[in-house]
N, C-alpha and C positions, 0 to 999 in steps of 0.2 A: 877451474873449480875442482875440488876434490870430489871424486865420484864414489858411488856405492853406498851412500848414506841418505836416509830421509831427512830432509831439512825442515825444521819447524821455525817459522819466522818469528823473531822477537821484534816487535814493532818499535820503531823509532830510535833505536840505539845501535851500538856497534858490536853486538854479540849475538851469535846464533847458537841455538841449542840443537845438537845433532843427535838424532836417535839411532841407535845401533840396530842391526838387523836380527839380533838374537831373539829367540822365542821367549816371551815373558808375559806376565799378567798385564792386561790392557790398563794403561793409566787413565785416570779421570781428571778432567780439567774444568776450570771455570775462569772466565775473564771479565774484566770491566774496564771502562775508561776512567782512570783515576790518576792523580798526580800529573795530569796533562799528557798521559801516555796510556798505552794498553798494558794492564796488569793481569798476569796469568798465574794461577797457582795450580800445580799438577801433583796429584798424589799417585804414588806407585805401589803402595802397599795397603791402601784402604779405598773402598768404594763408598764414600760418605759425602754426599752433596752438602749436608748441613755444615760440616767442617769447612768445606770450600767457601760457602756463603759467609760463614762467620769470620773466616780469615780475610775475605775481601772487605767485610764490614769494618774490621779492625783497621785495615789500611785506610778506609774512608774516614774513620774517626781521627786518625793521625793527620790526614790531609787537612781536616778541619781545625787542627791545632797549629800546624807548622806553616800553612800557606801564608804568604805575604799579601796575596791579592783577594782572598776570601774575606769579605767584611764579617767581623765577629770572631775570626780565628784569634787565638792567643797571640800569635806573632803580629797580626794586623793591629791588635790593640796595643801591643808594646810599641810598634812603630808610630802609632797615632796617640800616644800617651799625652795627657794634659801638659801644657806648657809649665815648666818648672818642676815637674815630677821627675826625680832622678833615681830613686830606689823603688824597685817594683818586686813584689813577691811572685815568682813564676811557679808553674807546675813542675814537679820533679822531672818530667820528660823534657820540657823546654830548658830547664836549668842544666840538665845532663848534656843535652845536645849543644848548648852554648859553650859549656866547659870543653867538650871535645873539639868543637870548631875553633875555639880560642887556642887550643893546643896546636892545631895545624897552622893557624895564623902565626903563632909564635915561632914554631920551628922553621917556617918558611920566611920569617922576617917580613911578613905582610904580603908575600906573593900570592898566598891564599888569604882572603880577608872576609870574615863573616859580616862585616859592616859595609859591604859593597852595594847595598840596596839603593843608595842615591844614584849610583851609576847604572846598575842593572835595570832600574825602572825607566831609564832613558831609552834603552835599546829594545826594540821589538822585533825579534827574529821570526815570529810566526805571522806577521802581517802579510796581507796579499801584496802590498807595495811597501816593503821595508825601506827605510831611509837611514842615512848616517846622521845622528844628532848634531846640531850646531856645535862648533868647537867651543864657543863660550859657555854653553850649557854643560858640556863635558867637563870643562875646567872647573866650573862652579861646583858640580857634583863631586868631582875628584877630591876637592878639599875637605869634603865631609866624611870621607872614608878613612878610618883609622881604628883598627881593632884595639889599640892601646887605650881608647876612650870607653872601653866596655869592661866591666868587672863582674864576676859572679862568685859569691860565697854562699854555700849551701843553696837555698832556693831564692836568695836575694840577688837580683840583677841590678847593677848600678850603671847608669849612663852618665858619663863625665862630660858629655856635650849634648845639647838639645838637638843637634843635627844627626846624631848617631841613630842608624836604623839597621835592621837585620834582614838578611836574605839567606835562608837555609837551603837554597836550591842545589848547592854543591855537595850537600852531605845528608839531607833529610831522608832521601830514598833509601840509603844504606841503613840508617837507623831504623826506619820503618820495617825494612826487610828483616832485620834482626829480631824485632818484636813479633813479626809474623812467624818467624821460625820458632821463637819461644812458645807461641800459642800452639803451633802444630805439635811440638814435642810434648806439651801438656796434654794434648789429645791422643797421645800414643802413636803419632805418625813417626815412622823411622826412615822413610824414603820419599822425598818430594823435591820439587824444584819451584822456587819462588822467582818469578821474573817481573821486575818492575821496570819495564822499558829499557832493558840493557843492564840493569843491576840484577845479576843472576846469582841467587843464593841456593846452593845445593844442600838439602837436608840429608845427611847420611850418604848412602850409595844406592845403586839399583838393587832390587830384591835378590838378584842372583849374585851379588857381591861385586859386580863390575862397576867401574866408575861411570859417572855421567860424562858425556863428551860435549864439550863446549867449543864451538868454532868461532874464531876471531874473524870478523868481517874485513874484507879487503877495502881500504878506504876508497871512496868515490866510485866503487864498483857496484854491480848488482848485489842486492842484499843476500842473495844465496851464494855469493862467491866468497870463499874464505881463504885466508893466508896460512892458518895453522889450526890444528885441533888440539885441545887440552883434555887430559884426563883429570877429572875433578871429583873428589870425595869430601863431603861435609865442609866445603869451603865456598867463598864468594868470589865472583869474577865481575869486575866493574871496569868499564871503559869510558874515557873522556876523549872526544875527538872534535875536529874542526869541520866535519862534513855532515853533521846532522842538523843542528839548529844554526843555520848560517844563511847569508845571502851575498850576492856578488854585485858590486857597483864599480864601474870604471876599471874593470879588470882586477879589483881587489876583493879577496874573500874575507868577509866580516863574519866571525863566528862568536859563539856565546861565552867563551872563556876569556873574561875581561882582565886586563892588567890594571890593578888598582893604582899603579903609579902614574899612568898616563890616560887612563879611561877608555882605551881602545883595546880590541882583541889582541892577544899575545901573538907575536911574530917571532918565533924562535926555532923554526925549522922542523918542528914536530907536527904531525897530523893526528896522532893517537897515542894514548897511554892506557894500558890495561893493567889492573892490579889484582893479584890473587892474595887473599887474606882470609883469616878465620872469621872476622867480623866484617859485615858488609859496610858498616859505618866507617870503618878504617879504610876499606877499599874505595869508598866514595870520596872521603877526604883526601886520601893519598893520590888518587887518580888526577884530581884537579891540582893538588899541591905539586906533584911531580911534573905535570904538564907545565905549570907555571914556572917551575925552577929550571926547566930545560933538560936536555938529555944528560949532560955531565953531572950537574948537581942533583937531578932527580935520581939518577942511578946511584950516586954516592949515598943519598938518603936511604934508599932501599937496601943497599948493601950493608948499611950500618944498623938496620932494624931487623930484629928477629921475627920470623914467621910471616913475612910479606915478600911478594915477588912481583916483578914487573916486566911487561913487554912494551917496548917503545918502537913506534914506526915514524920514520922521518919523511920529509917531503919528497925525497928522491927514492922512496920505496924500501929503504934499508930497514931491517928489523934487528933490534938490540934486546938482549935479555939480561936482567939483573942476575946476581949470583943465585943459583938454584932453580931459576925459572924454567930452564930447558928440561928439567926432570919431569915436568908436567906434560911435555909434548907427547901426543899419542903417536905410536908407530904406524907407518903406512900399512893398510890391510894387505 
């Protein structure tokens, strides 16, 4: 583990926020259990508990829109629409997020698929006694997954199949983090960190002008053990990995990043993909997309996309960087 830094645990995901030792104004934080994880907002340039509370309330309001499991949420209602109802008017937020998710579904040729809900609802990675779903049920659910059977025009969402249902789990946290950042900026905050269980969005930089230091957790290791530290200013850092929501059966590691083509977790030699981007929604979508595509195709996608960077970790512990990603590495103290 890298020494000489205070480590603040980011619960539940693969990124750690590392606080430097320089003298500065004490930050103020507030946390809550939202989005099935611990959400923390830290202000570095304002001591205002009301802003923190309102920011967490905003996160909660979005959870009540995007959750597929909260009865009464907009996405729950879309997934449980009346039989025969094909065209639905969605809120601007849901329509916007569907549009972005369809973009990543398209550029990955379905390796990322926003309509994966029939499959994802079969797997329970948080159960005390998780099990592999029966093969026939996986096959049945797999046939219902196809992003091409979903259309969005303006705020109108059209379902081309009654079996189509949505799961925003691979992109919603990033979108929510972006909206929380917008809120903080409206309140005059210029230096903050939004942590949605591993989706880390840095607002500006530290008050002294130095970057925030984000540590990448070493897969399968103690949460305080990092493989690299990144210098981040006004950007998002999002990781997708096989070692957080997972279980092992008969020597096989079953993780939450599911392959829409066969219904089982991806097996492509990767254990983690971390994306650096301006928008956290892009980081969220790309981390899953690049993981699904695998090392070569994922790297190719990032190298052809402006303003996004990636760090890939393979099963044998090798670390690969997309073009420009190494420039964010923090020098050893």
